[in-house]
PQR file of N, CA, C, O and H, with PARSE charges and radii, in Angstrom:
ATOM      1  N   UNK A   1      -0.325  -6.993  10.502 -0.4000 1.5000
ATOM      2  CA  UNK A   1      -1.503  -6.451  11.136 -0.0000 2.0000
ATOM      3  C   UNK A   1      -1.878  -5.153  10.423  0.5500 1.7000
ATOM      4  O   UNK A   1      -1.014  -4.328  10.126 -0.5500 1.4000
ATOM      5  N   UNK A   2      -3.132  -4.983  10.159 -0.4000 1.5000
ATOM      6  CA  UNK A   2      -3.594  -3.752   9.537 -0.0000 2.0000
ATOM      7  C   UNK A   2      -4.111  -2.802  10.602  0.5500 1.7000
ATOM      8  O   UNK A   2      -4.494  -3.209  11.699 -0.5500 1.4000
ATOM      9  H   UNK A   2      -3.834  -5.653  10.400  0.4000 1.0000
ATOM     10  N   UNK A   3      -4.111  -1.544  10.252 -0.4000 1.5000
ATOM     11  CA  UNK A   3      -4.641  -0.477  11.078 -0.0000 2.0000
ATOM     12  C   UNK A   3      -5.820   0.090  10.303  0.5500 1.7000
ATOM     13  O   UNK A   3      -5.794   0.093   9.072 -0.5500 1.4000
ATOM     14  H   UNK A   3      -3.800  -1.214   9.361  0.4000 1.0000
ATOM     15  N   UNK A   4      -6.819   0.552  10.965 -0.4000 1.5000
ATOM     16  CA  UNK A   4      -7.974   1.106  10.264 -0.0000 2.0000
ATOM     17  C   UNK A   4      -7.590   2.365   9.503  0.5500 1.7000
ATOM     18  O   UNK A   4      -6.941   3.256  10.052 -0.5500 1.4000
ATOM     19  H   UNK A   4      -6.840   0.550  11.965  0.4000 1.0000
ATOM     20  N   UNK A   5      -7.992   2.436   8.236 -0.4000 1.5000
ATOM     21  CA  UNK A   5      -7.724   3.648   7.460 -0.0000 2.0000
ATOM     22  C   UNK A   5      -8.559   4.809   7.979  0.5500 1.7000
ATOM     23  O   UNK A   5      -8.269   5.964   7.667 -0.5500 1.4000
ATOM     24  H   UNK A   5      -8.518   1.712   7.791  0.4000 1.0000
ATOM     25  N   UNK A   6      -9.594   4.520   8.767 -0.4000 1.5000
ATOM     26  CA  UNK A   6     -10.402   5.582   9.370 -0.0000 2.0000
ATOM     27  C   UNK A   6      -9.589   6.390  10.383  0.5500 1.7000
ATOM     28  O   UNK A   6      -9.946   7.522  10.708 -0.5500 1.4000
ATOM     29  H   UNK A   6      -9.830   3.582   9.020  0.4000 1.0000
ATOM     30  N   UNK A   7      -8.509   5.813  10.875 -0.4000 1.5000
ATOM     31  CA  UNK A   7      -7.662   6.487  11.860 -0.0000 2.0000
ATOM     32  C   UNK A   7      -6.717   7.498  11.225  0.5500 1.7000
ATOM     33  O   UNK A   7      -6.045   8.241  11.941 -0.5500 1.4000
ATOM     34  H   UNK A   7      -8.219   4.893  10.611  0.4000 1.0000
ATOM     35  N   UNK A   8      -6.650   7.542   9.893 -0.4000 1.5000
ATOM     36  CA  UNK A   8      -5.694   8.393   9.192 -0.0000 2.0000
ATOM     37  C   UNK A   8      -6.382   9.122   8.045  0.5500 1.7000
ATOM     38  O   UNK A   8      -7.189   8.537   7.322 -0.5500 1.4000
ATOM     39  H   UNK A   8      -7.196   6.938   9.312  0.4000 1.0000
ATOM     40  N   UNK A   9      -6.061  10.388   7.886 -0.4000 1.5000
ATOM     41  CA  UNK A   9      -6.579  11.148   6.744 -0.0000 2.0000
ATOM     42  C   UNK A   9      -5.643  10.905   5.568  0.5500 1.7000
ATOM     43  O   UNK A   9      -4.515  11.398   5.550 -0.5500 1.4000
ATOM     44  H   UNK A   9      -5.406  10.863   8.473  0.4000 1.0000
ATOM     45  N   UNK A  10      -6.113  10.148   4.593 -0.4000 1.5000
ATOM     46  CA  UNK A  10      -5.289   9.798   3.436 -0.0000 2.0000
ATOM     47  C   UNK A  10      -5.689  10.594   2.198  0.5500 1.7000
ATOM     48  O   UNK A  10      -5.264  10.262   1.092 -0.5500 1.4000
ATOM     49  H   UNK A  10      -7.029   9.748   4.607  0.4000 1.0000
ATOM     50  N   UNK A  11      -6.499  11.641   2.365 -0.4000 1.5000
ATOM     51  CA  UNK A  11      -7.029  12.390   1.221 -0.0000 2.0000
ATOM     52  C   UNK A  11      -5.940  13.107   0.420  0.5500 1.7000
ATOM     53  O   UNK A  11      -6.099  13.291  -0.787 -0.5500 1.4000
ATOM     54  H   UNK A  11      -6.844  11.911   3.264  0.4000 1.0000
ATOM     55  N   UNK A  12      -4.861  13.507   1.044 -0.4000 1.5000
ATOM     56  CA  UNK A  12      -3.783  14.216   0.341 -0.0000 2.0000
ATOM     57  C   UNK A  12      -2.559  13.324   0.119  0.5500 1.7000
ATOM     58  O   UNK A  12      -1.466  13.811  -0.167 -0.5500 1.4000
ATOM     59  H   UNK A  12      -4.731  13.357   2.024  0.4000 1.0000
ATOM     60  N   UNK A  13      -2.758  12.033   0.253 -0.4000 1.5000
ATOM     61  CA  UNK A  13      -1.657  11.086   0.128 -0.0000 2.0000
ATOM     62  C   UNK A  13      -1.187  10.965  -1.317  0.5500 1.7000
ATOM     63  O   UNK A  13      -1.998  10.903  -2.241 -0.5500 1.4000
ATOM     64  H   UNK A  13      -3.646  11.637   0.485  0.4000 1.0000
ATOM     65  N   UNK A  14       0.123  10.933  -1.501 -0.4000 1.5000
ATOM     66  CA  UNK A  14       0.713  10.717  -2.831 -0.0000 2.0000
ATOM     67  C   UNK A  14       0.907   9.214  -3.009  0.5500 1.7000
ATOM     68  O   UNK A  14       1.699   8.592  -2.300 -0.5500 1.4000
ATOM     69  H   UNK A  14       0.781  10.984  -0.750  0.4000 1.0000
ATOM     70  N   UNK A  15       0.180   8.640  -3.960 -0.4000 1.5000
ATOM     71  CA  UNK A  15       0.238   7.206  -4.219 -0.0000 2.0000
ATOM     72  C   UNK A  15       1.184   6.921  -5.371  0.5500 1.7000
ATOM     73  O   UNK A  15       1.340   7.748  -6.269 -0.5500 1.4000
ATOM     74  H   UNK A  15      -0.463   9.145  -4.536  0.4000 1.0000
ATOM     75  N   UNK A  16       1.820   5.744  -5.350 -0.4000 1.5000
ATOM     76  CA  UNK A  16       2.639   5.303  -6.480 -0.0000 2.0000
ATOM     77  C   UNK A  16       2.323   3.847  -6.760  0.5500 1.7000
ATOM     78  O   UNK A  16       2.022   3.070  -5.855 -0.5500 1.4000
ATOM     79  H   UNK A  16       1.693   5.072  -4.620  0.4000 1.0000
ATOM     80  N   UNK A  17       2.399   3.501  -8.023 -0.4000 1.5000
ATOM     81  CA  UNK A  17       2.133   2.116  -8.417 -0.0000 2.0000
ATOM     82  C   UNK A  17       3.352   1.271  -8.084  0.5500 1.7000
ATOM     83  O   UNK A  17       4.490   1.696  -8.282 -0.5500 1.4000
ATOM     84  H   UNK A  17       2.644   4.133  -8.759  0.4000 1.0000
ATOM     85  N   UNK A  18       3.108   0.104  -7.591 -0.4000 1.5000
ATOM     86  CA  UNK A  18       4.187  -0.814  -7.269 -0.0000 2.0000
ATOM     87  C   UNK A  18       4.989  -1.136  -8.520  0.5500 1.7000
ATOM     88  O   UNK A  18       4.425  -1.295  -9.603 -0.5500 1.4000
ATOM     89  H   UNK A  18       2.184  -0.242  -7.430  0.4000 1.0000
ATOM     90  N   UNK A  19       6.287  -1.230  -8.373 -0.4000 1.5000
ATOM     91  CA  UNK A  19       7.147  -1.605  -9.500 -0.0000 2.0000
ATOM     92  C   UNK A  19       6.936  -3.058  -9.896  0.5500 1.7000
ATOM     93  O   UNK A  19       7.368  -3.478 -10.969 -0.5500 1.4000
ATOM     94  H   UNK A  19       6.746  -1.101  -7.494  0.4000 1.0000
ATOM     95  N   UNK A  20       6.275  -3.829  -9.038 -0.4000 1.5000
ATOM     96  CA  UNK A  20       5.998  -5.231  -9.326 -0.0000 2.0000
ATOM     97  C   UNK A  20       4.643  -5.426  -9.999  0.5500 1.7000
ATOM     98  O   UNK A  20       4.285  -6.555 -10.335 -0.5500 1.4000
ATOM     99  H   UNK A  20       5.924  -3.487  -8.166  0.4000 1.0000
ATOM    100  N   UNK A  21       3.881  -4.348 -10.203 -0.4000 1.5000
ATOM    101  CA  UNK A  21       2.587  -4.472 -10.863 -0.0000 2.0000
ATOM    102  C   UNK A  21       2.794  -4.832 -12.325  0.5500 1.7000
ATOM    103  O   UNK A  21       3.768  -4.414 -12.951 -0.5500 1.4000
ATOM    104  H   UNK A  21       4.171  -3.431  -9.930  0.4000 1.0000
ATOM    105  N   UNK A  22       1.880  -5.598 -12.849 -0.4000 1.5000
ATOM    106  CA  UNK A  22       1.971  -6.017 -14.245 -0.0000 2.0000
ATOM    107  C   UNK A  22       1.808  -4.841 -15.192  0.5500 1.7000
ATOM    108  O   UNK A  22       1.076  -3.899 -14.885 -0.5500 1.4000
ATOM    109  H   UNK A  22       1.088  -5.937 -12.341  0.4000 1.0000
ATOM    110  N   UNK A  23       2.472  -4.879 -16.328 -0.4000 1.5000
ATOM    111  CA  UNK A  23       2.404  -3.817 -17.315 -0.0000 2.0000
ATOM    112  C   UNK A  23       1.090  -3.762 -18.065  0.5500 1.7000
ATOM    113  O   UNK A  23       0.787  -2.764 -18.719 -0.5500 1.4000
ATOM    114  H   UNK A  23       3.066  -5.644 -16.577  0.4000 1.0000
ATOM    115  N   UNK A  24       0.302  -4.832 -17.977 -0.4000 1.5000
ATOM    116  CA  UNK A  24      -0.967  -4.863 -18.708 -0.0000 2.0000
ATOM    117  C   UNK A  24      -2.112  -4.201 -17.949  0.5500 1.7000
ATOM    118  O   UNK A  24      -3.245  -4.196 -18.432 -0.5500 1.4000
ATOM    119  H   UNK A  24       0.548  -5.642 -17.446  0.4000 1.0000
ATOM    120  N   UNK A  25      -1.839  -3.641 -16.768 -0.4000 1.5000
ATOM    121  CA  UNK A  25      -2.865  -2.961 -15.996 -0.0000 2.0000
ATOM    122  C   UNK A  25      -3.741  -3.884 -15.173  0.5500 1.7000
ATOM    123  O   UNK A  25      -4.705  -3.429 -14.557 -0.5500 1.4000
ATOM    124  H   UNK A  25      -0.920  -3.645 -16.375  0.4000 1.0000
ATOM    125  N   UNK A  26      -3.432  -5.153 -15.147 -0.4000 1.5000
ATOM    126  CA  UNK A  26      -4.279  -6.108 -14.433 -0.0000 2.0000
ATOM    127  C   UNK A  26      -4.046  -6.055 -12.924  0.5500 1.7000
ATOM    128  O   UNK A  26      -4.821  -5.423 -12.207 -0.5500 1.4000
ATOM    129  H   UNK A  26      -2.649  -5.523 -15.647  0.4000 1.0000
ATOM    130  N   UNK A  27      -3.024  -6.688 -12.445 -0.4000 1.5000
ATOM    131  CA  UNK A  27      -2.803  -6.807 -11.004 -0.0000 2.0000
ATOM    132  C   UNK A  27      -1.983  -5.642 -10.482  0.5500 1.7000
ATOM    133  O   UNK A  27      -0.779  -5.773 -10.261 -0.5500 1.4000
ATOM    134  H   UNK A  27      -2.394  -7.201 -13.027  0.4000 1.0000
ATOM    135  N   UNK A  28      -2.631  -4.504 -10.285 -0.4000 1.5000
ATOM    136  CA  UNK A  28      -1.909  -3.298  -9.894 -0.0000 2.0000
ATOM    137  C   UNK A  28      -2.184  -2.928  -8.447  0.5500 1.7000
ATOM    138  O   UNK A  28      -3.319  -2.961  -7.972 -0.5500 1.4000
ATOM    139  H   UNK A  28      -3.608  -4.397 -10.465  0.4000 1.0000
ATOM    140  N   UNK A  29      -1.131  -2.585  -7.782 -0.4000 1.5000
ATOM    141  CA  UNK A  29      -1.171  -2.200  -6.385 -0.0000 2.0000
ATOM    142  C   UNK A  29      -0.513  -0.841  -6.251  0.5500 1.7000
ATOM    143  O   UNK A  29       0.513  -0.579  -6.879 -0.5500 1.4000
ATOM    144  H   UNK A  29      -0.209  -2.558  -8.168  0.4000 1.0000
ATOM    145  N   UNK A  30      -1.099   0.027  -5.435 -0.4000 1.5000
ATOM    146  CA  UNK A  30      -0.485   1.320  -5.158 -0.0000 2.0000
ATOM    147  C   UNK A  30      -0.172   1.401  -3.674  0.5500 1.7000
ATOM    148  O   UNK A  30      -0.924   0.907  -2.834 -0.5500 1.4000
ATOM    149  H   UNK A  30      -1.933  -0.185  -4.925  0.4000 1.0000
ATOM    150  N   UNK A  31       0.953   2.032  -3.370 -0.4000 1.5000
ATOM    151  CA  UNK A  31       1.344   2.249  -1.984 -0.0000 2.0000
ATOM    152  C   UNK A  31       1.647   3.725  -1.797  0.5500 1.7000
ATOM    153  O   UNK A  31       1.945   4.444  -2.752 -0.5500 1.4000
ATOM    154  H   UNK A  31       1.564   2.433  -4.052  0.4000 1.0000
ATOM    155  N   UNK A  32       1.564   4.158  -0.558 -0.4000 1.5000
ATOM    156  CA  UNK A  32       1.906   5.534  -0.218 -0.0000 2.0000
ATOM    157  C   UNK A  32       3.143   5.506   0.669  0.5500 1.7000
ATOM    158  O   UNK A  32       3.202   4.770   1.654 -0.5500 1.4000
ATOM    159  H   UNK A  32       1.322   3.574   0.218  0.4000 1.0000
ATOM    160  N   UNK A  33       4.120   6.312   0.306 -0.4000 1.5000
ATOM    161  CA  UNK A  33       5.373   6.381   1.062 -0.0000 2.0000
ATOM    162  C   UNK A  33       5.381   7.626   1.955  0.5500 1.7000
ATOM    163  O   UNK A  33       4.511   8.492   1.863 -0.5500 1.4000
ATOM    164  H   UNK A  33       4.072   6.910  -0.494  0.4000 1.0000
ATOM    165  N   UNK A  34       6.371   7.680   2.801 -0.4000 1.5000
ATOM    166  CA  UNK A  34       6.661   8.861   3.612 -0.0000 2.0000
ATOM    167  C   UNK A  34       5.559   9.225   4.603  0.5500 1.7000
ATOM    168  O   UNK A  34       5.364  10.400   4.916 -0.5500 1.4000
ATOM    169  H   UNK A  34       7.078   6.977   2.876  0.4000 1.0000
ATOM    170  N   UNK A  35       4.848   8.228   5.089 -0.4000 1.5000
ATOM    171  CA  UNK A  35       3.894   8.447   6.168 -0.0000 2.0000
ATOM    172  C   UNK A  35       4.467   7.758   7.398  0.5500 1.7000
ATOM    173  O   UNK A  35       4.598   6.534   7.406 -0.5500 1.4000
ATOM    174  H   UNK A  35       5.007   7.274   4.834  0.4000 1.0000
ATOM    175  N   UNK A  36       4.809   8.505   8.426 -0.4000 1.5000
ATOM    176  CA  UNK A  36       5.514   7.939   9.582 -0.0000 2.0000
ATOM    177  C   UNK A  36       4.780   6.755  10.216  0.5500 1.7000
ATOM    178  O   UNK A  36       3.653   6.886  10.693 -0.5500 1.4000
ATOM    179  H   UNK A  36       4.702   9.499   8.419  0.4000 1.0000
ATOM    180  N   UNK A  37       5.443   5.606  10.209 -0.4000 1.5000
ATOM    181  CA  UNK A  37       4.955   4.444  10.911 -0.0000 2.0000
ATOM    182  C   UNK A  37       3.906   3.614  10.213  0.5500 1.7000
ATOM    183  O   UNK A  37       3.550   2.542  10.704 -0.5500 1.4000
ATOM    184  H   UNK A  37       6.359   5.500   9.822  0.4000 1.0000
ATOM    185  N   UNK A  38       3.389   4.080   9.062 -0.4000 1.5000
ATOM    186  CA  UNK A  38       2.342   3.328   8.378 -0.0000 2.0000
ATOM    187  C   UNK A  38       2.619   3.240   6.880  0.5500 1.7000
ATOM    188  O   UNK A  38       3.343   4.062   6.319 -0.5500 1.4000
ATOM    189  H   UNK A  38       3.679   4.951   8.664  0.4000 1.0000
ATOM    190  N   UNK A  39       2.029   2.228   6.244 -0.4000 1.5000
ATOM    191  CA  UNK A  39       2.103   2.071   4.789 -0.0000 2.0000
ATOM    192  C   UNK A  39       0.695   1.760   4.277  0.5500 1.7000
ATOM    193  O   UNK A  39       0.227   0.628   4.400 -0.5500 1.4000
ATOM    194  H   UNK A  39       1.441   1.560   6.700  0.4000 1.0000
ATOM    195  N   UNK A  40       0.018   2.762   3.701 -0.4000 1.5000
ATOM    196  CA  UNK A  40      -1.283   2.499   3.096 -0.0000 2.0000
ATOM    197  C   UNK A  40      -1.114   1.808   1.742  0.5500 1.7000
ATOM    198  O   UNK A  40      -0.171   2.095   1.005 -0.5500 1.4000
ATOM    199  H   UNK A  40       0.398   3.682   3.600  0.4000 1.0000
ATOM    200  N   UNK A  41      -2.038   0.895   1.422 -0.4000 1.5000
ATOM    201  CA  UNK A  41      -2.017   0.118   0.185 -0.0000 2.0000
ATOM    202  C   UNK A  41      -3.435   0.117  -0.379  0.5500 1.7000
ATOM    203  O   UNK A  41      -4.406   0.033   0.373 -0.5500 1.4000
ATOM    204  H   UNK A  41      -2.804   0.662   2.021  0.4000 1.0000
ATOM    205  N   UNK A  42      -3.550   0.212  -1.710 -0.4000 1.5000
ATOM    206  CA  UNK A  42      -4.873   0.164  -2.340 -0.0000 2.0000
ATOM    207  C   UNK A  42      -4.779  -0.441  -3.731  0.5500 1.7000
ATOM    208  O   UNK A  42      -3.689  -0.593  -4.282 -0.5500 1.4000
ATOM    209  H   UNK A  42      -2.761   0.281  -2.320  0.4000 1.0000
ATOM    210  N   UNK A  43      -5.920  -0.780  -4.286 -0.4000 1.5000
ATOM    211  CA  UNK A  43      -6.041  -1.299  -5.643 -0.0000 2.0000
ATOM    212  C   UNK A  43      -6.047  -0.112  -6.599  0.5500 1.7000
ATOM    213  O   UNK A  43      -6.894   0.773  -6.475 -0.5500 1.4000
ATOM    214  H   UNK A  43      -6.806  -0.656  -3.838  0.4000 1.0000
ATOM    215  N   UNK A  44      -5.118  -0.081  -7.549 -0.4000 1.5000
ATOM    216  CA  UNK A  44      -5.021   1.072  -8.457 -0.0000 2.0000
ATOM    217  C   UNK A  44      -6.221   1.181  -9.388  0.5500 1.7000
ATOM    218  O   UNK A  44      -6.493   2.259  -9.916 -0.5500 1.4000
ATOM    219  H   UNK A  44      -4.430  -0.800  -7.650  0.4000 1.0000
ATOM    220  N   UNK A  45      -6.935   0.092  -9.594 -0.4000 1.5000
ATOM    221  CA  UNK A  45      -8.113   0.132 -10.463 -0.0000 2.0000
ATOM    222  C   UNK A  45      -9.330   0.677  -9.735  0.5500 1.7000
ATOM    223  O   UNK A  45     -10.356   0.937 -10.363 -0.5500 1.4000
ATOM    224  H   UNK A  45      -6.714  -0.783  -9.164  0.4000 1.0000
ATOM    225  N   UNK A  46      -9.235   0.856  -8.410 -0.4000 1.5000
ATOM    226  CA  UNK A  46     -10.343   1.366  -7.606 -0.0000 2.0000
ATOM    227  C   UNK A  46      -9.790   2.384  -6.618  0.5500 1.7000
ATOM    228  O   UNK A  46      -9.872   2.189  -5.405 -0.5500 1.4000
ATOM    229  H   UNK A  46      -8.401   0.644  -7.899  0.4000 1.0000
ATOM    230  N   UNK A  47      -9.226   3.472  -7.142 -0.4000 1.5000
ATOM    231  CA  UNK A  47      -8.539   4.425  -6.266 -0.0000 2.0000
ATOM    232  C   UNK A  47      -9.469   5.190  -5.332  0.5500 1.7000
ATOM    233  O   UNK A  47      -8.997   5.888  -4.434 -0.5500 1.4000
ATOM    234  H   UNK A  47      -9.160   3.630  -8.127  0.4000 1.0000
ATOM    235  N   UNK A  48     -10.758   5.072  -5.523 -0.4000 1.5000
ATOM    236  CA  UNK A  48     -11.696   5.662  -4.572 -0.0000 2.0000
ATOM    237  C   UNK A  48     -12.187   4.652  -3.557  0.5500 1.7000
ATOM    238  O   UNK A  48     -12.969   4.978  -2.664 -0.5500 1.4000
ATOM    239  H   UNK A  48     -11.140   4.505  -6.252  0.4000 1.0000
ATOM    240  N   UNK A  49     -11.720   3.423  -3.703 -0.4000 1.5000
ATOM    241  CA  UNK A  49     -12.158   2.347  -2.823 -0.0000 2.0000
ATOM    242  C   UNK A  49     -11.373   2.310  -1.526  0.5500 1.7000
ATOM    243  O   UNK A  49     -10.667   3.261  -1.190 -0.5500 1.4000
ATOM    244  H   UNK A  49     -11.085   3.159  -4.429  0.4000 1.0000
ATOM    245  N   UNK A  50     -11.495   1.232  -0.814 -0.4000 1.5000
ATOM    246  CA  UNK A  50     -10.850   1.132   0.499 -0.0000 2.0000
ATOM    247  C   UNK A  50      -9.338   0.992   0.409  0.5500 1.7000
ATOM    248  O   UNK A  50      -8.793   0.528  -0.592 -0.5500 1.4000
ATOM    249  H   UNK A  50     -12.068   0.459  -1.087  0.4000 1.0000
ATOM    250  N   UNK A  51      -8.688   1.401   1.466 -0.4000 1.5000
ATOM    251  CA  UNK A  51      -7.247   1.226   1.608 -0.0000 2.0000
ATOM    252  C   UNK A  51      -6.988   0.286   2.772  0.5500 1.7000
ATOM    253  O   UNK A  51      -7.755   0.238   3.734 -0.5500 1.4000
ATOM    254  H   UNK A  51      -9.131   1.778   2.280  0.4000 1.0000
ATOM    255  N   UNK A  52      -5.912  -0.452   2.672 -0.4000 1.5000
ATOM    256  CA  UNK A  52      -5.410  -1.215   3.811 -0.0000 2.0000
ATOM    257  C   UNK A  52      -4.241  -0.424   4.361  0.5500 1.7000
ATOM    258  O   UNK A  52      -3.411   0.071   3.598 -0.5500 1.4000
ATOM    259  H   UNK A  52      -5.289  -0.413   1.890  0.4000 1.0000
ATOM    260  N   UNK A  53      -4.165  -0.300   5.664 -0.4000 1.5000
ATOM    261  CA  UNK A  53      -3.071   0.453   6.286 -0.0000 2.0000
ATOM    262  C   UNK A  53      -2.318  -0.503   7.200  0.5500 1.7000
ATOM    263  O   UNK A  53      -2.874  -1.052   8.151 -0.5500 1.4000
ATOM    264  H   UNK A  53      -4.839  -0.702   6.284  0.4000 1.0000
ATOM    265  N   UNK A  54      -1.043  -0.686   6.890 -0.4000 1.5000
ATOM    266  CA  UNK A  54      -0.189  -1.589   7.656 -0.0000 2.0000
ATOM    267  C   UNK A  54       0.813  -0.801   8.484  0.5500 1.7000
ATOM    268  O   UNK A  54       1.229   0.292   8.100 -0.5500 1.4000
ATOM    269  H   UNK A  54      -0.591  -0.240   6.117  0.4000 1.0000
ATOM    270  N   UNK A  55       1.188  -1.353   9.600 -0.4000 1.5000
ATOM    271  CA  UNK A  55       2.318  -0.778  10.347 -0.0000 2.0000
ATOM    272  C   UNK A  55       3.545  -0.954   9.459  0.5500 1.7000
ATOM    273  O   UNK A  55       3.687  -1.971   8.782 -0.5500 1.4000
ATOM    274  H   UNK A  55       0.849  -2.241   9.912  0.4000 1.0000
ATOM    275  N   UNK A  56       4.425   0.037   9.466 -0.4000 1.5000
ATOM    276  CA  UNK A  56       5.593   0.013   8.574 -0.0000 2.0000
ATOM    277  C   UNK A  56       6.444  -1.236   8.782  0.5500 1.7000
ATOM    278  O   UNK A  56       6.926  -1.816   7.809 -0.5500 1.4000
ATOM    279  H   UNK A  56       4.310   0.863  10.016  0.4000 1.0000
ATOM    280  N   UNK A  57       6.635  -1.656  10.013 -0.4000 1.5000
ATOM    281  CA  UNK A  57       7.455  -2.840  10.284 -0.0000 2.0000
ATOM    282  C   UNK A  57       6.811  -4.101   9.710  0.5500 1.7000
ATOM    283  O   UNK A  57       7.510  -4.975   9.198 -0.5500 1.4000
ATOM    284  H   UNK A  57       6.243  -1.185  10.803  0.4000 1.0000
ATOM    285  N   UNK A  58       5.485  -4.199   9.792 -0.4000 1.5000
ATOM    286  CA  UNK A  58       4.787  -5.364   9.253 -0.0000 2.0000
ATOM    287  C   UNK A  58       4.883  -5.389   7.727  0.5500 1.7000
ATOM    288  O   UNK A  58       5.067  -6.451   7.131 -0.5500 1.4000
ATOM    289  H   UNK A  58       4.918  -3.488  10.208  0.4000 1.0000
ATOM    290  N   UNK A  59       4.759  -4.222   7.099 -0.4000 1.5000
ATOM    291  CA  UNK A  59       4.875  -4.156   5.636 -0.0000 2.0000
ATOM    292  C   UNK A  59       6.286  -4.534   5.191  0.5500 1.7000
ATOM    293  O   UNK A  59       6.457  -5.267   4.216 -0.5500 1.4000
ATOM    294  H   UNK A  59       4.610  -3.360   7.583  0.4000 1.0000
ATOM    295  N   UNK A  60       7.289  -4.039   5.899 -0.4000 1.5000
ATOM    296  CA  UNK A  60       8.681  -4.366   5.565 -0.0000 2.0000
ATOM    297  C   UNK A  60       8.935  -5.865   5.681  0.5500 1.7000
ATOM    298  O   UNK A  60       9.612  -6.447   4.834 -0.5500 1.4000
ATOM    299  H   UNK A  60       7.151  -3.444   6.691  0.4000 1.0000
ATOM    300  N   UNK A  61       8.395  -6.490   6.723 -0.4000 1.5000
ATOM    301  CA  UNK A  61       8.560  -7.935   6.903 -0.0000 2.0000
ATOM    302  C   UNK A  61       7.858  -8.698   5.782  0.5500 1.7000
ATOM    303  O   UNK A  61       8.381  -9.703   5.302 -0.5500 1.4000
ATOM    304  H   UNK A  61       7.845  -6.017   7.411  0.4000 1.0000
ATOM    305  N   UNK A  62       6.683  -8.234   5.359 -0.4000 1.5000
ATOM    306  CA  UNK A  62       5.951  -8.868   4.283 -0.0000 2.0000
ATOM    307  C   UNK A  62       6.753  -8.797   2.984  0.5500 1.7000
ATOM    308  O   UNK A  62       6.911  -9.806   2.296 -0.5500 1.4000
ATOM    309  H   UNK A  62       6.258  -7.417   5.750  0.4000 1.0000
ATOM    310  N   UNK A  63       7.258  -7.615   2.648 -0.4000 1.5000
ATOM    311  CA  UNK A  63       8.030  -7.432   1.420 -0.0000 2.0000
ATOM    312  C   UNK A  63       9.311  -8.267   1.466  0.5500 1.7000
ATOM    313  O   UNK A  63       9.680  -8.882   0.465 -0.5500 1.4000
ATOM    314  H   UNK A  63       7.130  -6.795   3.207  0.4000 1.0000
ATOM    315  N   UNK A  64       9.992  -8.295   2.610 -0.4000 1.5000
ATOM    316  CA  UNK A  64      11.207  -9.086   2.738 -0.0000 2.0000
ATOM    317  C   UNK A  64      10.904 -10.575   2.526  0.5500 1.7000
ATOM    318  O   UNK A  64      11.699 -11.282   1.907 -0.5500 1.4000
ATOM    319  H   UNK A  64       9.692  -7.795   3.423  0.4000 1.0000
ATOM    320  N   UNK A  65       9.774 -11.052   3.028 -0.4000 1.5000
ATOM    321  CA  UNK A  65       9.375 -12.426   2.829 -0.0000 2.0000
ATOM    322  C   UNK A  65       9.125 -12.743   1.368  0.5500 1.7000
ATOM    323  O   UNK A  65       9.483 -13.821   0.892 -0.5500 1.4000
ATOM    324  H   UNK A  65       9.128 -10.477   3.531  0.4000 1.0000
ATOM    325  N   UNK A  66       8.510 -11.807   0.654 -0.4000 1.5000
ATOM    326  CA  UNK A  66       8.284 -11.997  -0.780 -0.0000 2.0000
ATOM    327  C   UNK A  66       9.608 -12.055  -1.545  0.5500 1.7000
ATOM    328  O   UNK A  66       9.758 -12.842  -2.480 -0.5500 1.4000
ATOM    329  H   UNK A  66       8.220 -10.932   1.041  0.4000 1.0000
ATOM    330  N   UNK A  67      10.549 -11.229  -1.149 -0.4000 1.5000
ATOM    331  CA  UNK A  67      11.831 -11.192  -1.834 -0.0000 2.0000
ATOM    332  C   UNK A  67      12.625 -12.474  -1.605  0.5500 1.7000
ATOM    333  O   UNK A  67      13.405 -12.875  -2.469 -0.5500 1.4000
ATOM    334  H   UNK A  67      10.426 -10.589  -0.390  0.4000 1.0000
ATOM    335  N   UNK A  68      12.441 -13.113  -0.472 -0.4000 1.5000
ATOM    336  CA  UNK A  68      13.146 -14.372  -0.191 -0.0000 2.0000
ATOM    337  C   UNK A  68      12.588 -15.516  -1.020  0.5500 1.7000
ATOM    338  O   UNK A  68      13.324 -16.429  -1.397 -0.5500 1.4000
ATOM    339  H   UNK A  68      11.807 -12.787   0.229  0.4000 1.0000
ATOM    340  N   UNK A  69      11.301 -15.472  -1.304 -0.4000 1.5000
ATOM    341  CA  UNK A  69      10.660 -16.589  -2.026 -0.0000 2.0000
ATOM    342  C   UNK A  69      10.748 -16.430  -3.469  0.5500 1.7000
ATOM    343  O   UNK A  69      10.260 -17.279  -4.214 -0.5500 1.4000
ATOM    344  H   UNK A  69      10.704 -14.731  -0.998  0.4000 1.0000
TER
END
């Protein structure tokens, strides 16, 4: 489940590129860590664009599912 990014001020957020992003710069994803209870995600090629904000538990379950497959 996503949470509206309008509910959170992400202007000073420290973003990092996913370690799973391709080295050619194509499919790049950035996430923000250390925000209590939420995990914002965005497209690194459009860092001024929209963010998706997930509850931390939902993001953890998503990542765990990817690791199993």
